[in-house]
C-alpha positions as CSV (number, residue, x, y, z in Angstrom):
1,M,6.2,111.8,240.0
2,P,8.2,115.1,239.6
3,R,8.1,116.8,236.3
4,V,11.1,116.2,234.0
5,K,13.2,119.3,233.2
6,I,13.7,119.5,229.5
7,G,16.3,121.4,227.4
8,V,15.7,122.0,223.7
9,L,18.2,122.8,220.9
10,I,16.9,124.3,217.7
11,S,18.1,125.9,214.5
12,G,15.0,127.0,212.7
13,G,11.2,127.6,212.8
14,G,10.6,125.4,215.8
15,T,7.4,123.6,214.8
16,N,8.6,120.5,216.6
17,L,9.4,122.6,219.6
18,Q,5.9,124.0,219.5
19,T,4.4,120.5,219.8
20,I,6.4,119.9,222.9
21,I,5.5,123.3,224.3
22,D,1.8,122.6,223.7
23,N,1.9,119.2,225.3
24,T,3.7,120.3,228.4
25,L,1.3,123.2,228.9
26,N,-1.8,121.1,228.5
27,G,-0.4,118.5,230.9
28,T,-0.1,115.6,228.4
29,I,3.7,115.6,229.0
30,N,4.8,115.4,232.6
31,G,7.7,117.8,232.0
32,E,8.6,121.4,231.6
33,I,10.9,123.1,229.1
34,N,13.5,125.0,231.2
35,L,15.6,126.3,228.4
36,V,15.6,126.6,224.6
37,I,18.9,127.3,222.9
38,S,19.4,128.2,219.2
39,N,22.6,128.5,217.2
40,K,20.9,130.9,214.9
41,K,19.7,134.4,216.0
42,E,16.8,134.6,213.6
43,A,15.4,131.1,214.5
44,Y,11.6,131.6,214.9
45,G,11.6,128.9,217.5
46,L,13.1,131.4,220.0
47,K,10.0,133.6,219.5
48,R,7.8,130.5,220.1
49,A,9.6,129.9,223.4
50,E,9.4,133.5,224.4
51,A,5.6,133.5,223.7
52,A,5.3,130.6,226.0
53,G,7.3,132.2,228.8
54,I,10.2,129.8,228.4
55,E,13.8,131.0,228.9
56,N,15.5,131.1,225.5
57,I,19.1,132.0,224.4
58,F,20.9,132.5,221.1
59,I,24.4,131.3,221.4
60,N,26.6,132.1,218.3
61,P,29.1,129.4,217.5
62,K,31.2,132.0,215.8
63,D,31.9,133.6,219.2
64,F,34.0,130.6,220.2
65,G,37.4,129.5,219.2
66,S,36.3,125.9,218.5
67,M,33.1,123.8,218.3
68,E,34.4,122.1,221.5
69,D,34.3,125.4,223.3
70,Y,30.9,126.1,221.9
71,N,29.6,122.8,223.1
72,K,31.1,123.4,226.6
73,R,28.9,126.5,226.8
74,L,25.8,124.5,225.9
75,I,26.7,121.9,228.5
76,Q,27.1,124.6,231.1
77,E,23.8,126.3,230.4
78,F,21.8,123.0,230.6
79,K,23.7,121.8,233.6
80,I,23.0,125.0,235.5
81,R,19.3,124.3,235.0
82,D,19.6,120.6,236.0
83,V,18.1,119.4,232.7
84,G,17.2,115.7,232.6
85,L,16.3,115.4,228.9
86,I,17.8,117.2,225.9
87,V,15.6,117.3,222.8
88,L,17.1,118.1,219.4
89,A,14.1,119.7,217.5
90,G,15.6,120.6,214.2
91,Y,19.1,121.3,215.5
92,L,21.6,121.4,212.6
93,K,24.9,121.3,214.5
94,V,26.8,118.1,215.4
95,L,27.1,117.6,219.1
96,S,30.6,117.0,220.6
97,K,31.6,113.8,222.3
98,E,31.8,115.7,225.6
99,F,28.2,117.0,225.2
100,I,26.9,113.5,224.5
101,E,28.8,112.1,227.5
102,S,27.5,114.9,229.7
103,F,23.8,114.0,229.4
104,Q,22.4,110.5,229.7
105,Y,19.3,111.1,227.7
106,I,19.4,113.1,224.4
107,M,16.5,112.6,221.9
108,N,16.4,113.5,218.2
109,I,13.8,113.5,215.4
110,H,14.9,112.6,211.9
111,P,12.7,112.8,208.7
112,S,13.2,109.3,207.4
113,L,13.0,105.7,208.5
114,I,16.4,105.1,210.0
115,P,18.7,103.4,209.0
116,S,17.6,104.6,205.5
117,F,18.5,108.1,204.3
118,C,20.3,109.2,207.4
119,G,23.8,109.9,208.6
120,K,26.3,112.6,207.6
121,G,24.9,115.1,205.1
122,Y,21.3,113.9,205.5
123,Y,19.3,116.7,207.0
124,G,16.4,119.0,206.1
125,E,15.2,119.0,202.5
126,K,18.3,116.9,201.5
127,V,16.7,113.8,203.1
128,H,13.5,114.2,201.0
129,E,15.5,114.9,197.8
130,K,17.4,111.6,198.3
131,V,14.2,109.7,199.0
132,L,12.6,110.9,195.8
133,D,15.8,110.3,193.8
134,Y,16.0,106.7,195.0
135,G,12.4,105.9,194.2
136,V,11.4,104.3,197.4
137,K,7.7,103.8,198.0
138,V,7.7,104.7,201.7
139,T,9.6,107.0,203.9
140,G,8.7,108.4,207.4
141,A,10.0,109.8,210.6
142,T,12.1,108.4,213.4
143,V,12.6,109.5,217.0
144,H,15.8,108.1,218.5
145,F,18.2,108.5,221.4
146,V,21.5,110.1,220.4
147,D,24.9,108.4,220.7
148,E,28.3,109.4,219.3
149,G,27.3,108.4,215.7
150,T,25.1,110.4,213.3
151,D,21.6,109.1,213.5
152,T,22.8,105.8,214.9
153,G,21.3,105.7,218.4
154,P,18.6,103.4,219.7
155,I,15.2,104.0,218.0
156,I,12.2,105.0,220.1
157,L,9.4,105.5,217.6
158,Q,8.9,105.3,213.9
159,D,6.0,105.8,211.5
160,V,5.6,105.4,207.8
161,V,4.7,108.0,205.1
162,E,3.7,106.8,201.6
163,V,5.7,108.4,198.8
164,K,3.3,109.4,196.0
165,A,4.1,109.4,192.3
166,D,3.6,113.2,192.0
167,D,5.4,114.1,195.2
168,T,7.8,117.0,195.3
169,V,10.3,117.7,198.0
170,E,7.9,120.3,199.4
171,T,4.8,118.0,199.5
172,L,6.7,115.1,200.9
173,Q,8.4,117.2,203.6
174,K,5.0,118.5,204.6
175,R,3.5,115.1,205.2
176,V,6.6,113.8,207.0
177,L,6.5,116.8,209.2
178,E,3.0,116.0,210.2
179,V,4.2,112.6,211.4
180,E,7.2,114.3,213.2
181,H,4.7,116.5,215.1
182,R,2.9,113.5,216.4
183,L,5.9,111.2,217.2
184,L,8.2,113.7,219.0
185,P,5.8,114.7,221.8
186,Q,4.7,111.1,222.1
187,A,8.3,110.0,222.6
188,V,8.9,112.8,225.1
189,K,5.7,111.9,227.0
190,L,6.9,108.2,227.2
191,F,10.2,109.4,228.6
192,C,8.7,111.7,231.2
193,D,6.3,108.9,232.2
194,N,9.4,106.6,232.8
195,K,8.2,104.1,230.2
196,L,11.3,103.9,228.1
197,K,14.1,101.4,228.8
198,I,17.2,101.0,226.7
199,E,18.5,97.4,226.3
200,G,21.4,97.4,223.8
201,R,20.1,98.7,220.6
202,R,16.5,98.2,221.5
203,V,14.2,100.7,223.3
204,I,11.6,98.8,225.3
205,I,8.3,100.7,225.8
206,S,6.3,99.6,228.9
207,Q,2.6,99.9,229.1
């Protein structure tokens, strides 16, 4: 089976990106990252890509007249490289309708158990702040396919993290991130092995 061409969008440190890099290089994932794009010049994830010999680009949204034009450029870059899967690995910009319609498979990682603590305004540390403020006993991480809503696409994988009585945003974020680092490459591997099938809102995982 040919290796899947993967494109990754990032905005920050790229620790989730690194898990995908590692698993493609060691052969666990039957795919290769063809391009990493960041909307932030200082994103350390670009250095991670460079260290792995992966093409990487900083594209500044401020250089475009609108977010639609910016997204058109993203589409162009990924289309040129014939990317079959887009992975959002800590990407903090909203994708345009045109972008979502241009790629059949877009995957995202979110630091909570969707449909809780997700949607507009729920990203980064804000998610964990809301979890602690609400007083829930468990949270977790979710990998899902992207649709036109915010964190509303079909769920691929989830796992639970216990919320401890003495947790801070930092301690909780660290434990959730450990789960993210396990779930995201697992989901990408399943996709590249052609083991994911979308049926309505359900993602069926074949053995």
